Structure formats: C-alpha cells, structure tokens
C-alpha positions in Angstrom: 67.8 22.8 -68.2 66.3 24.1 -71.5 69.5 23.6 -73.5 69.2 21.1 -76.4 72.2 19.1 -75.3 71.3 18.8 -71.6 69.7 15.8 -70.0 68.1 17.0 -66.7 65.4 14.3 -66.8 68.1 11.7 -65.9 68.7 13.4 -62.5 65.3 14.8 -61.4 64.2 11.8 -59.4 67.6 11.6 -57.7 67.3 15.3 -56.8 63.9 14.7 -55.3 65.0 11.8 -53.3 68.0 13.8 -51.9 65.8 16.8 -51.1 63.3 14.7 -49.2 66.2 13.7 -46.8 68.2 16.9 -46.7 68.1 20.0 -44.5 69.2 22.1 -47.5 69.8 21.7 -51.2 72.1 24.0 -53.2 71.5 24.5 -56.9 75.0 25.8 -57.7 74.7 27.8 -60.9 73.8 27.2 -64.5 70.9 25.1 -63.6 69.0 27.0 -66.4 70.5 28.1 -69.7 69.0 31.4 -70.7 71.1 32.0 -73.8 70.9 28.5 -75.4 67.3 27.8 -74.4 65.1 25.9 -76.8 62.1 27.9 -75.5 60.9 30.9 -77.6 63.0 33.5 -75.8 64.5 34.8 -72.5 61.2 35.8 -70.9 59.7 32.3 -71.6 62.8 30.6 -70.2 62.8 32.7 -67.0 59.1 31.9 -66.6 59.8 28.2 -66.9 62.8 28.4 -64.6 60.8 30.1 -61.8 57.9 27.6 -62.3 60.4 24.7 -61.9 62.0 26.2 -58.8 58.7 26.9 -57.1 57.5 23.4 -57.7 60.8 21.9 -56.4 60.8 24.1 -53.2 57.1 23.6 -52.4 57.4 19.8 -53.0 60.1 19.7 -50.2 58.9 22.1 -47.5 61.3 20.8 -44.9 64.4 21.4 -47.1 65.8 24.9 -47.7 66.5 25.4 -51.4 69.4 27.8 -52.3 70.0 29.0 -55.8 73.4 30.4 -56.8 73.8 32.1 -60.1 76.4 31.0 -62.8 77.6 32.5 -66.1 74.6 31.2 -68.1 71.9 32.6 -65.8 73.5 35.8 -64.4 70.7 38.0 -65.6 68.9 40.8 -63.8 65.6 39.6 -65.2 66.0 36.3 -63.5 67.4 37.8 -60.3 64.3 40.0 -59.8 62.1 37.0 -60.2 64.2 34.9 -57.8 63.8 37.7 -55.2 60.0 37.6 -55.7 60.0 33.8 -55.3 62.0 34.1 -52.1 59.4 36.5 -50.7 56.6 34.0 -51.5 58.2 30.8 -50.3 59.8 30.4 -46.9 62.2 27.6 -47.8 63.8 29.3 -50.9 66.8 31.7 -51.0 69.2 32.8 -53.7 72.7 34.3 -53.9 74.3 36.2 -56.9 77.8 34.8 -56.5 78.3 32.4 -53.6 76.8 30.7 -50.5 78.7 30.1 -47.4 77.5 27.6 -44.8 80.0 27.2 -42.0 83.3 26.0 -43.7 81.6 25.1 -46.9 81.8 27.5 -49.9 79.3 27.0 -52.7 80.0 28.8 -55.9 79.4 28.1 -59.6 83.2 28.7 -60.1 83.3 30.9 -63.2 84.2 34.0 -61.1 87.4 32.3 -60.0 88.6 32.2 -63.6 88.7 36.0 -63.9 92.1 37.1 -62.9 92.4 40.2 -60.8 88.7 40.3 -59.9 86.9 39.7 -56.7 85.5 36.1 -57.0 82.9 36.9 -54.4 81.3 39.7 -56.5 79.2 39.1 -59.5 78.0 41.9 -61.8 74.7 40.8 -63.2 74.0 41.2 -66.9 71.2 43.7 -67.7 70.3 41.8 -70.8 70.7 38.3 -72.1 71.1 37.3 -75.8 69.0 34.4 -76.9 71.1 32.4 -79.3 69.5 31.7 -82.7 68.0 28.2 -83.5 70.5 27.6 -86.3 73.6 28.3 -84.0 71.9 26.2 -81.3 71.7 23.2 -83.6 75.4 23.6 -84.7 76.5 23.7 -81.0 74.2 20.7 -80.4 76.1 18.7 -83.1 79.4 19.6 -81.4 78.0 18.2 -78.1 76.6 15.1 -79.9 80.0 14.1 -81.2 81.4 15.0 -77.7 84.1 17.4 -79.2 83.9 19.5 -76.1 85.6 16.8 -74.1 88.9 18.2 -75.4 88.2 21.4 -73.5 87.1 19.6 -70.4 90.2 17.5 -70.4 92.2 20.7 -70.0 90.9 21.2 -66.5 91.8 18.1 -64.4 91.1 18.3 -60.7 94.5 19.5 -59.6 94.6 22.4 -62.1 91.1 23.4 -61.2 91.8 23.3 -57.5 95.1 25.2 -57.9 93.4 27.9 -59.8 90.6 28.3 -57.3 93.0 28.2 -54.3 95.1 31.0 -56.0 91.9 33.1 -56.5 90.9 32.6 -52.8 94.3 33.7 -51.7 93.9 37.0 -53.6 90.3 37.5 -52.4 89.4 40.4 -49.9 90.7 39.8 -46.4 88.3 38.0 -44.2 86.2 36.4 -47.0 88.1 33.1 -47.0 88.7 32.5 -43.3 87.6 29.1 -42.2 86.8 27.6 -45.6 87.4 23.9 -45.5 85.5 22.7 -48.6 84.7 24.3 -52.0 81.7 23.0 -54.0 81.8 24.3 -57.6 81.1 23.5 -61.2 81.7 25.4 -64.5 84.5 23.2 -65.8 82.1 20.2 -66.1 84.7 17.8 -64.7 83.1 15.9 -61.8 85.2 15.2 -58.7 84.7 14.6 -55.0 87.0 15.0 -52.0 90.1 16.3 -53.8 92.5 17.8 -51.2 94.7 20.7 -52.1 96.3 23.3 -49.8 94.2 22.4 -46.7 90.9 22.7 -48.7 88.8 19.8 -50.1 87.3 20.5 -53.5 84.2 19.0 -55.1 83.0 19.6 -58.6 79.3 18.8 -59.4 80.1 18.0 -63.1 77.3 18.6 -65.7 74.0 17.3 -66.9 75.2 17.7 -70.5 75.1 14.6 -72.8 78.2 12.5 -72.4 79.3 14.0 -69.1 78.7 13.1 -65.4 76.5 14.9 -63.0 77.9 14.6 -59.5 75.4 15.4 -56.8 77.5 16.0 -53.7 76.4 15.2 -50.2 77.3 17.7 -47.5 77.4 16.6 -44.0 79.9 18.8 -42.1 77.9 22.0 -41.7 75.3 21.1 -39.0 74.5 24.0 -36.8 76.7 26.4 -38.8 75.8 29.9 -39.8 74.5 30.6 -43.3 75.9 33.6 -45.2 73.6 36.5 -46.1 
C-alpha cells in the first residue's frame, strides 16, 4: 500500500471476506511501502498504515491479526506504533521477523536471502529514506512496462524453496524443528503447495500492477501454540 505501482484496492474486499471467516490473518511483510510512498513523508505514511491496521483489526474482532515486518517497512518508527496498537487492540499482534503457529512459519522472506545471517533476527532501521517524487515516477514507469518481470523470472519456485531450505538448515539449532510449511513473499512469484525437502512452500505474490496476489488459506494449525 501507498506505492504508486501497487493495486491494493483489488484485494481489500477479498481480505475482508477471509478475515470474517478466519481465526487469524497474517499480513506477511511489505504491506506498506514507507520508502516509495506517494504520501508526503515517512511520518504521514506510518500514520496512514496504523489507521488502516486499526480499522482492519477492529472490523474483525473475532480474528487475530498478525503483522510481520518486511524489508520495505522494517523501521523503528513503525515498530513503536505497532506496539502501541497491540496494547490498544486485543486482536492485534506484530512480529519483527517471523511468526510461528505450530508447524507453519510465516516470514516475509527477505532475511533468508542474506547469507551467513540468522534469518530469524531482523535489525530494524532507525531511519527510513523517503524516495523523491521524480525517482518514484521513473520506477513507476518501469513497473508500468512490466520490466521487473525479468527479475521475478529469476526466482522460480524451486530456486526460491531451495534457498530458503538452505537458510533454514543453517539457522540456530532448535529454531526450525517441526516446520512443515513456509509462507513467505519478497520474490513476488505466487505459488502454493510446492514441496521441497519435506517442507511445503507458499508464496503470497504481490499486489503490484501486473503480478498476482496469492492469499493463502492455512488450515493445519488448529490448537497449535503461537510463537512469542
């Protein structure tokens, strides 16, 4: 949301319908774009993000809404506001890097592309750079002609799953035990139920113009413990 090339309006009603029927709803990173926002600045974008999250959570009081940070919203200024929101609203929680519900791991996915680093630990940015309007329009043109599809084509499901599986194998001992499903994004390539090395991978795609947003239904975590 808030990036010039995104089309969140196409999916809002589907999200509301799903949340009305769900026990929990995971917003899995980069739901808001702080750097490329069309709003006047970072502070205005954070305000708008919190307002949207508050409305979404309060509109669905029987559904727990979880927010996981990504690489476009990993900002301490947003994190502090998310903490305040979680204190005000009983059915809202947030996580800086990942959420674990039983065997399901929810993560934006960007941390798994940083070789040699713990993919379960995100260092938040203390400041966020708001991209200029001119640069924003240039990037918007790139998206309009769908030139970014070349990059997305470099990350087919097998390569993406293999990279994440390798990162999980190198993660701190005990962090990955019992993981059966990984729900991620970041590469923008939507996929569901892709099996690789005893783990099933799901990618939620993207709401960017010309790409597919893949809202995944999770049904195998009933009664399972939620990570803190």
